[in-house]
C-alpha positions as CSV (number, residue, x, y, z in Angstrom):
1,X,-218.2,11.3,-108.1
2,X,-220.1,8.1,-107.3
3,X,-223.8,8.0,-106.7
4,X,-223.1,7.3,-103.0
5,X,-219.9,8.2,-101.2
6,X,-219.1,7.5,-97.6
7,X,-216.2,6.9,-95.3
8,X,-215.6,3.2,-94.7
9,X,-213.9,1.9,-91.6
10,X,-212.0,-1.3,-91.0
11,X,-214.7,-2.8,-88.7
12,X,-217.0,-3.1,-91.7
13,X,-214.4,-4.1,-94.2
14,X,-212.9,-6.9,-92.1
15,X,-216.4,-8.3,-91.3
16,X,-216.7,-9.2,-95.0
17,X,-213.8,-11.7,-94.5
18,X,-215.6,-13.7,-91.8
19,X,-219.0,-15.3,-92.3
20,X,-219.7,-15.2,-88.6
21,X,-219.1,-11.4,-88.5
22,X,-221.2,-10.4,-91.4
23,X,-224.6,-9.0,-90.7
24,X,-227.3,-7.1,-92.5
25,X,-225.5,-3.8,-92.0
26,X,-222.1,-5.0,-93.4
27,X,-223.8,-6.8,-96.3
28,X,-225.8,-3.7,-97.2
29,X,-222.7,-1.5,-97.1
30,X,-221.0,-3.9,-99.5
31,X,-224.0,-3.9,-101.8
32,X,-223.9,-0.1,-101.8
33,X,-220.4,-0.3,-103.4
34,X,-222.0,-1.6,-106.6
35,X,-223.0,2.0,-107.4
36,X,-221.1,3.9,-104.7
37,X,-217.6,4.7,-103.6
38,X,-215.9,4.4,-100.3
39,X,-213.3,6.8,-99.1
40,X,-210.8,5.6,-96.5
41,X,-207.9,7.2,-94.6
42,X,-204.3,6.2,-95.3
43,X,-204.3,3.9,-92.2
44,X,-207.1,1.7,-93.7
45,X,-204.9,-0.7,-95.8
46,X,-202.6,-1.3,-92.9
47,X,-205.4,-1.8,-90.4
48,X,-207.2,-4.2,-92.7
49,X,-204.0,-6.0,-93.5
50,X,-203.2,-6.4,-89.9
51,X,-206.6,-7.8,-89.2
52,X,-206.2,-10.4,-91.9
53,X,-202.7,-11.3,-90.7
54,X,-203.9,-11.7,-87.1
55,X,-206.7,-13.9,-88.3
56,X,-204.3,-16.1,-90.3
57,X,-202.0,-16.4,-87.3
58,X,-204.9,-17.4,-85.0
59,X,-206.1,-20.0,-87.5
60,X,-209.3,-18.1,-88.3
61,X,-208.5,-17.6,-91.9
62,X,-206.5,-19.8,-94.3
63,X,-203.8,-18.1,-96.3
64,X,-205.5,-18.9,-99.6
65,X,-208.8,-17.4,-98.3
66,X,-206.9,-14.3,-97.1
67,X,-205.4,-13.8,-100.6
68,X,-208.8,-14.2,-102.2
69,X,-210.4,-11.8,-99.8
70,X,-207.7,-9.1,-100.4
71,X,-208.0,-9.6,-104.1
72,X,-211.7,-9.0,-104.0
73,X,-211.3,-6.1,-101.6
74,X,-208.8,-4.4,-104.0
75,X,-211.4,-4.6,-106.8
76,X,-213.9,-2.5,-104.8
77,X,-214.3,1.2,-105.5
78,X,-212.3,2.3,-102.4
79,X,-210.3,5.5,-102.6
80,X,-207.4,5.9,-100.1
81,X,-206.9,9.5,-99.1
82,X,-203.3,10.1,-98.2
83,X,-202.4,12.3,-95.2
84,X,-199.2,14.0,-94.3
85,X,-197.4,12.7,-91.2
86,X,-197.5,16.3,-89.8
87,X,-201.3,16.4,-90.0
88,X,-201.5,12.9,-88.5
89,X,-199.4,14.0,-85.6
90,X,-201.2,17.2,-85.1
91,X,-204.9,17.5,-86.0
92,X,-205.8,13.8,-86.0
93,X,-203.9,13.2,-82.7
94,X,-205.6,16.2,-81.2
95,X,-209.0,14.9,-82.3
96,X,-208.2,11.5,-80.7
97,X,-207.2,13.2,-77.5
98,X,-210.3,15.4,-77.4
99,X,-212.7,12.5,-77.9
100,X,-210.9,9.6,-76.2
101,X,-210.4,7.7,-79.4
102,X,-207.5,5.8,-80.9
103,X,-205.6,7.7,-83.6
104,X,-206.9,5.1,-86.0
105,X,-210.5,5.8,-85.2
106,X,-209.9,9.5,-85.2
107,X,-208.5,9.3,-88.7
108,X,-211.9,7.9,-89.9
109,X,-213.8,10.6,-88.0
110,X,-211.5,13.3,-89.3
111,X,-212.0,12.2,-92.9
112,X,-215.8,12.1,-92.6
113,X,-215.7,15.6,-91.0
114,X,-213.5,17.1,-93.6
115,X,-215.3,15.6,-96.6
116,X,-218.8,16.0,-95.2
117,X,-219.5,12.3,-95.7
118,X,-221.3,9.8,-93.6
119,X,-219.2,7.2,-91.7
120,X,-219.9,3.5,-92.1
121,X,-218.7,1.8,-88.9
122,X,-219.7,-1.0,-86.6
123,X,-217.7,0.5,-83.7
124,X,-220.3,1.8,-81.2
125,X,-218.0,4.3,-79.5
126,X,-217.0,5.8,-82.9
127,X,-220.7,5.9,-83.9
128,X,-221.5,7.9,-80.7
129,X,-218.6,10.2,-81.1
130,X,-219.5,10.8,-84.8
131,X,-223.0,11.8,-83.7
132,X,-221.7,14.2,-81.1
133,X,-219.5,15.8,-83.7
134,X,-222.3,16.2,-86.2
135,X,-221.1,13.5,-88.5
136,X,-223.8,11.3,-90.0
137,X,-223.5,7.6,-89.5
138,X,-224.0,5.8,-92.7
139,X,-227.0,3.6,-93.0
140,X,-227.9,1.3,-95.8
141,X,-231.4,0.4,-96.9
142,X,-231.3,-3.3,-96.1
143,X,-234.5,-4.3,-98.0
144,X,-233.6,-2.9,-101.4
145,X,-229.8,-2.7,-101.3
146,X,-229.9,1.0,-101.9
147,X,-228.2,3.5,-99.6
148,X,-229.4,6.4,-97.6
149,X,-227.5,8.7,-95.4
150,X,-229.2,9.6,-92.2
151,X,-228.4,11.0,-88.8
152,X,-227.4,8.6,-86.1
């Protein structure tokens, strides 16, 4: 297993594609992947792909830039954990209902809960829900580029 493992959500991943959306947190999470590994739920590739497609359609991202971004993203140490449709429509749906989340956000929370990993997200509602569920929110040491896992 990598030195640092965490669950990565699409809000952080997509920020890397847009200069105006990157910030110290998203940059630090990306640096962590030099020696770490991100784990993502099965929905992540579709969610990121849809974000890129919508950015292209709205003129925020040129097709060539989208292709370059996706190529770079695929080179990162990101492990996609597959899930059965039955589990998606039972446990993850129930978690979403219980906490007022979308099923997409609940899939990240569920993965972090099951794997005992911190969750890297910029979504404030998801951060708050994670904290209430006892899931650590991933923090990255911005000064040195090293990671730490702390409570929210």
